[in-house]
N, C-alpha and C positions, 0 to 999 in steps of 0.2 A: 795829172790825171785830169787834166780838163777836161776830156770827154765824159770821164765816170762822174764827177763833179756836177757835170751837168746846171752849171750855172749856178749852181743855188738858189739865184734869187725866183726863179720862175714858177710860181706858185700856181699857176691858172686851175681852178676847178673841173674843166671839160676840156675832153678831147675834141677832133673834129668831128667826130659821131656820137656827139651827144649835142645838138640844139635844138632838138623840138621837143613841144610840149610831152608829158607825159600823161594822159587822163586815164581813169579808171577805162578796164575793157569793156568792150561791147559785149553782150551777154549773146556769144556764140560759145559753141563747144570747145573745149580744149582738150587738145590729146596729143597722144604723143605722134609723131610725126618721123617718117626717114628721114635720113643725113640727107642735106644737095650736094650733090657734085659739082665743081666749078672747072672746066676744062680750058679755061681763057689764061693765056700767057702774056708774060709781059712785053715788053720794046727790047729791043736788045740794047744794052752801054748801060743801063742799069742794074745795081746790084738788087738779091731777092729781099724784098722785106715785107712783113705779114702785116704791119700797121703804118700807116702815112698820116701824115698832117695834111690837114684839105689843103693847102697850100702846096704840097707835093701831088697831088690827085690831079688839080686845076693846072699844074703846068705840063705833066704829064698825058694828061686825059686819059688814063685807061682806070675800067671798072676791077680787075684782079688782077694781085701780085703774086707770085710766087713767094714759099717760105722752104727752109730745109727739109718740111715734112712733107713736100709736095703743093701744088698748086692751091691755096684756098682764096676764099671771098673774102674782099675786106668791107665788110660792113658799110664805112665811110662813103665808100663809091655809090654802093645801090641805093644807098638813103639818102644820099647829094641833093639831088633834086625837091624832092618834098623839103627835107632843112632848110634848102636856102629858100623858098618860095614864102616859110614861115616866118624866118629871120628878116626875112624885107620887111614883113609886114609890121614886126618890133621895134616899137618907140626905143631910140638911142641902143639897137641893135650893133652900132659899128663902134659905141664907144664901150659897149659890152667886150667886144671883138682885141681892139686893141689892149683893153685892161686884161685880158686873158682870162674874164668869166664869163664864157658862154652861156653857161647856164643861169646866168643871173644871181648865182649863190655865192655866199661868201666861202673861201677853202676851208676844209675841215681845220687847219690847223692855223685860223685865225686867233691872235690873241684875245681880241674882244670880246669871243665867244665864253663867255664865263656861266656861272651860277643858272642855270633855267628855272624860275620858280612854276610848280602847278597850275597857279593861277595865269602866269603869261604865258604859258605854252600856246595856248589859242592867236593871243596878239603876235606871237612870233611867227606862226604860221601865216597870219592874215599881213604883218607887214612887208613880206616882201615886193619888190616893186613891182607893180599891176602890169605893164609893157614885157615881162619877161618870163621864160616859159618855167623858170623856176616858181613863178606863182601857180601855174598850174601843177609842177612836178611836186611842190610842196602841200599835197593834200594832207599828209601826215600819216603815217600809220596809224589802221584802224582795227584792233584786235578782238572786237566785237564778234567777230565772225569768222571762220576759216579763212585763213590765205588760199587763192587758187593757186594750182601749179600751172605755170606759162609752158615752161619748154626744160630741156635738161640733155645730157649728156650721159650715156650709158652702153651704148656699142663699142665707145671708146676704151671702154675697160674690162671688156669680154675676150680679149684676145689671149690676155696673159692668165693664166690661175691665180686666181686669190686675189685679183690688181686690185686691191679696196684701196680707197680713197682714207687721206690722214689733214684732211681740212681745206678750205678754201678761203681766199683773202680780197676782199674788192681792191681796185685799183685807188689812189686817193683820189682819183679825177672821175672814177666813175664808170671808165670809157670799158674795162675789161677786167677778168677776175682772173684769178692764178688759184691751180690747185696743185697738191701734191699726192702720189699715190704709190702704192706698194711697189711698182716697177721703177721707181727712181729719178721719174721723169715728171718734171715741170713742165704744166700746160699752161697756156695763156688762151682764154676764150674772149672772142669780143661781145658786147653787148647786141643782141639781134637786133638788125636796123628793123626788123616789123616792130618793133615795141615803140619806133619813132613815127612810123607811118600808119601805126593804129591797124595793123592788119594782125590783129592778134587772134584770129582763126588761120592762118598761115603760119603760123611758129612752126620752122622745122627743127629738129634735132640738133642742136650745138654741134660744132666740130671745132677743134684746137687750131688756132692759127700759127701756134708753134708751140713748139716741143724742145725741151732742153734736159738732155739727159747728165743726171751725175754718176759718177762713179760706182756709188755703194748709198747704204741706205741715209736718206737725208733726215737730218737732223733737226732743223728749223730752216726757215725762208723768210721775208721779209722785202714789203716794198720801199723805193726810195719815198719819202713823205714828199717831197716838192714835185712827185711825176704829173706831168701835165705831157699830154700828145699830142698838144700844139710845138711842142718844143722835145724832138728827137733826143735833145742831149739829156735832159730829165729821166728819159723812159728806161731805166734799169731796176732791177733789183739783186737781193743778196740771199745766197743759200750757204748752207753748211752740210758736209756729208762726213760719213766716218771716213778715216785715214787721208782725210783731203785737206786744202785749204779752202778757205770760204771763197768762193767764187760769186763775181759781179756779173749778173747777165744783160744783155743788152736787150731791151720788149719789144725792140724792132725787129732785128735780123735773128736772135736766138744765139748769140755768139757770145764769148767770153770776154767780156772787156778788159778786167783785170781780177786780179787775185792776192787776199789778204792771207799770210803766211805766220801763223802763232807757233812758237819755240816755247817748250818748257824748259824746268830747270836742266835737262838733260840735253839741252839742244836738241830735241828730237820734235817734228812735225806732229801738232796734237791739234784734234778736229774740235771744233768751238760745237759745243752743247745747245746755244739759243744763240739767237742775234735781233740785234734791234738797231736801227738808226735813230739819231738825236732828231730833236722834230724839226731842228731847222737844216739836217741832212747832212750837217758837216763831219759829224762823227759815227762810225760803227762800234756801237758794243758788242760783246762777244762774252758768253760767259763760258766757266770749266769749273773745272771741282776746286772750289774756296778761292775762286780768283774770277776777275773781271777786267778783261783786255780790251781797250781803246784803241782804235783805229781811226787814222784821220780818210777820211774819204777823198782826197784830192791827192794823197800819197799812198798808193799801194806798196806791198811788200812788205818786210818783216817787222818795219816799226812801229812800236806800239806804248803804249802807256801801262803800266800794268798795278791793278788795283786790287790788293789782296780783301779778302772779304773776311778772313780771321787774323786778327794781330794780337799777340802775345798770348796765344789759347781763346781770345776771347772774339766773339763773331758771330759770323753768319757761316756754320760748317755745310759739305755737301754739295752737291754740283750744283750752279746755278742754272737751272732748268727756262726761265720764262723772264721778260723784262717788261715794263711800263713805264711812260715817262708822263709826268704832269702837265697837264698841258696848260697849269697856271703858275706853279712854282718851278725853278731850277732844282728841281729833285727829279729822283726814276727809283721804282720799285724793281726787286730782286726777288723771283722766287727760287727755291732750291729742293731739293728731292731730301731735304734734312727734316720737312715739313713746317718749315717755318718762311715769313717774310721781312725784308727787311728795307728801310728806305733812308736811302744814299743822295750826297750833295753832288751835282753834277761839277762843281767846280772841280774837287779834289778828288771825290770817292768816299769824303768822311761818311760813317755809320751815324745817322741820324735819327735811328729808331728801328728797333727790333721788336717785331710783332710775336705773341704769344705762340707757341704750338698748339694751336687747335685742329688742325687737319689730322685725320686717319692716315691719311698717303700723302708722299710728296709731291709737289704742288706740281703744276704742270701749265696753269695759266692766270694772269693776272692781267687786274683791266683798272685805271681810274675812272672814274666819273667825271664828267665834263667840265664840273666847277673844281673839280680837284680834291673837295673834301673827303670822298670815300676811295675804299680802296676795296675792289670784289677778287679773291681769291676761290681758286677751286684746286682741288686735288686728284689725284687717281686711285682708282678704288675708294672713293671717299664720298658719299651721299652726299653732301651738301655743299654749296657756295656759300660764303662767308662775307659779308658787307663790313668793313672797319670803318671807323671815325677817325678819321687822322687827326682832326682836332684834339682828337682825346685818345692818343695811341695807346692799341691794346683793348681800346672797348668793340663788342662786335655788335653791330645796331640790330641787325636782323640776318636770318640764315635762310635760304633757298633750296629746297628740296629736291635731288634729282638723281636718277639710278644710273651709278657709275660702279661697274662690276670687274670692269678689267685694267691695266695698265695704261690705255691708249690715251692720246691726251685727247679730252674731251674738250673743244672750245666753247666760248659762250661771248656776247657780243651786246653790245647797247646802243640805242638808237643816239642819236644826235643831242636831244635834249636831256638824255641820260634818264628818263623816265622808263622808257620798257628795257629790262634785259631778257636774251634769249638764250636758251642751250636747249641743245639735244641730250639724248641719253644712250645708253645701250640697247633700250630696246626700240630704238628709232623715231622715239616720242619728242617732239619742240615743246618744252614748256614757256610760258610768257608771263615773264612779272611783273608788275606796275609798282614803281617805288612808292608811289603817291599813297598806296594802302598801308606804308609802314607804319609801325605804332609809334606817335611823336614823342614816348618816352625812351625808346631804344633799348627795351629791356631783353633784347637778343630773343623776339617772337620768331616761329617760323612762319615767313608769310607763303601765303598761299598762292599758286598762280592764276592768272588773269585766265589762260587760255592753254589748252594743252590739244595736240592734233599729231595725228601719224603720218610722217613725213616720207620716213621709208619703212620698210621691212626689217632691215637691219639697225645695227648700229651708226645712228646720229652723230657722227665726230667733229661735223665744221656747220657754224654758222654764221654768216657777215651779213650785217643790214648795209645797204648800198647808201655810199654817203649823202644822197639829197632826193633822191625817189622812193617810194613806198614800196621797195623789191627786197627780198631776202634770198639768201643763196645757201643750198644745206649740201654736205657731201655728207655718204656715208659707206659704209662697210669696215671690216674687223677680219682680224684671224681667225680661219675656221678649223678648230681640231678636231679631229675623228672621234666620232662616236665611241663608246667604250667597247660596245660589241664587233668594231671592225676594226680593230688596233691589229691585231692579228693577218688580218689580209690585205693589208696595205698594198702591200708591193703587188700584191698577186694583181688588186683592182687598177693599180696605176698602170699594170701592161695590158690589161683586157678593155680597160674603159679610157685610156687615156687621162687620169688619176680624176676622174668622174668620184664624186663624192654623192653620198647617201641621199635618195628623197628629202629626208628630212632636213639638210643640209641646206641640198638646192631651195628651197622655201626660203629661208633664212637670208641667203645670199641676198645683197641688193648694192653693187657699188655703182656709184651714179653721183653724178651732180645735177642738183636740180634748183628752179629758179621759181619761187612764187611771188605772186603779187599781194602786199598785203594794205593794199588801199582801198578804200570805199568801194561799193560796188553798185551801188545803188540801191532803191526799196527794196526791203527784206524779201516780197513775195518773188522779186527775176532776178533774186543771187543764184548765182550757179555754184554750188561750193561743194569741191573738191577732194577735200580732206576731212576723214571721218573724225567726231569727236572722240578722245577717251575721257571717262569720265575720271574726275581728278578725284 
C-alpha cells in the first residue's frame, strides 16, 4: 500500500493554502454570510480533486477544481497571489518550503516538544523565528475575553432531518477540518482563504470540498498523523462504521484507497469501535470488545496483530472505545465502556497500569498532556473530566466539571502547550480551564474554569484547537426526542409537516460547525465580542 502509506516520512506542518500571517482580525462586524457558489470547471484530462498542492495549482494554472460533490472552490488558488507575495518577503522562506515547514512552526509530532512549564510559555511564543509567519500566528490563545465567531457551516446540515454533528477534528497540518454527522457522511472543509488575506468582514459560510459517505453509523474516524497538503500521498484518513471494514479515504479525491478487514474468532467481519494511528503513522490501532487489533498501514487486508486486554480473567474488560498515544513515551492509553482506562506498551501491548474506576459512565475520550505526564479522561453521562498523574498511577490531580447528560461522545482538546483544556457540554456551553491554576499538592480538587461561553444553542459535542493558530472549531447537535405530550401524534405530525418538531424542540436545534478566533483582539474598548458570557 505505497499510496496509502503516504511515504510516512513527510511530516510538513502546512498545506499549500496556509502560508500567510494570521494576525488578529480587524474590528469589523463578523456575521453569517450566504454560501458562495463557484461555477468554474477544471481542464479536461485531469482527475477531479477538492484539494491540490500548490505545485499542482501552478502547473495547471486553474482556480477551481471539481470534487465528487460538485464544483467547489480551492482556497489555495484564490489566496495564492496574496500568500506568495508575503512569502517572498519572508527571509528564508525558500528553505522552509524545501523543509516542508511553510508556516515556520514545528510539526505537532516533533519529539522535541516536551513539558512546557507555565513560566516558559511566553518564551515559547517569543522564540519563534522572527521572519516566519508562525511568529505572527503564534500570538497564543487569549481567554481573558470571549472568542469571536468568524464563520461556520450550518445550511449543509439542514437538508437531512436531525442531521446533528458528532465531532470535528483539525488536520495535522492545519489546512482543513474534518466533521462527522448523523447522515453518516464525513466532510472536509478547507480553511477559508479570507483568513490569510485578512478579509475578515467578507468571510462566507463554509462549504465542504469533500463528502465521503459511509454505509452505516460512523463509530470513529481519525487523520493520518503525517498528513501534509504538500504531499498528496499523505493526505488520507481512516473511518469505521457499523457492519463495515475500516476504510481509508483519500483526502484529495474522496475515494476509498484501501480497507482493513477485522474478523472475530468466528471468522465474521466485525466493526471497530475506535481508531487511532500510531504517532509515526506506521500502524492503525482498532478497538473491539476486550481486544485491540493492530494493522500495518502499508499492508491493507485482514492480517493484523491481536492484543487481548483481558488475560486469564484479569485486565481491562468492556469495549475499547478510545485511544491516545503518549507524545514522549512508547505507550498508549485505552478507554473502555467498563469505566476504566489502561496504559499499554506499544511494542507488544503489555498492560502497564490499570487506572481505578472513578468515572460514572463508560469512557468516550481521553488525551495525554504534551509532556506525557498526565492523562485526561471523560465519560458519557459523567459530569467530570479527570486528570491523572501517570508518574503515580491511580492518583487524580484534579477534576473538571462539565454537564454531560447523554450517552453522546463529548470531545475535549488541549492546546499545544498543554495549558488550556477546552470542552463543550450538553447545554451548548464551552468551558476553558487553565491547568496553571491547579493546586500544587494535587488533592483531587475541583478546578474552576477560566472562561465559559455559549458556543451553540444545542449540545456542543466537538471542540478542536488549531495546531498553530489561535482558532477553535466547535460542532453541535444531538438526537432530539419527542416531548411527552407529542408521543401519540408523532405519525400524524410527520405526515402533515414532514417530520416537523414542536416549537420548543426547534428552538433547541443547532446543527453547525463553527470557527472561533481565540486570539487577542486589541484594546478592550474596541473589542467586538460575539459570544455571551455564562455565569460560572
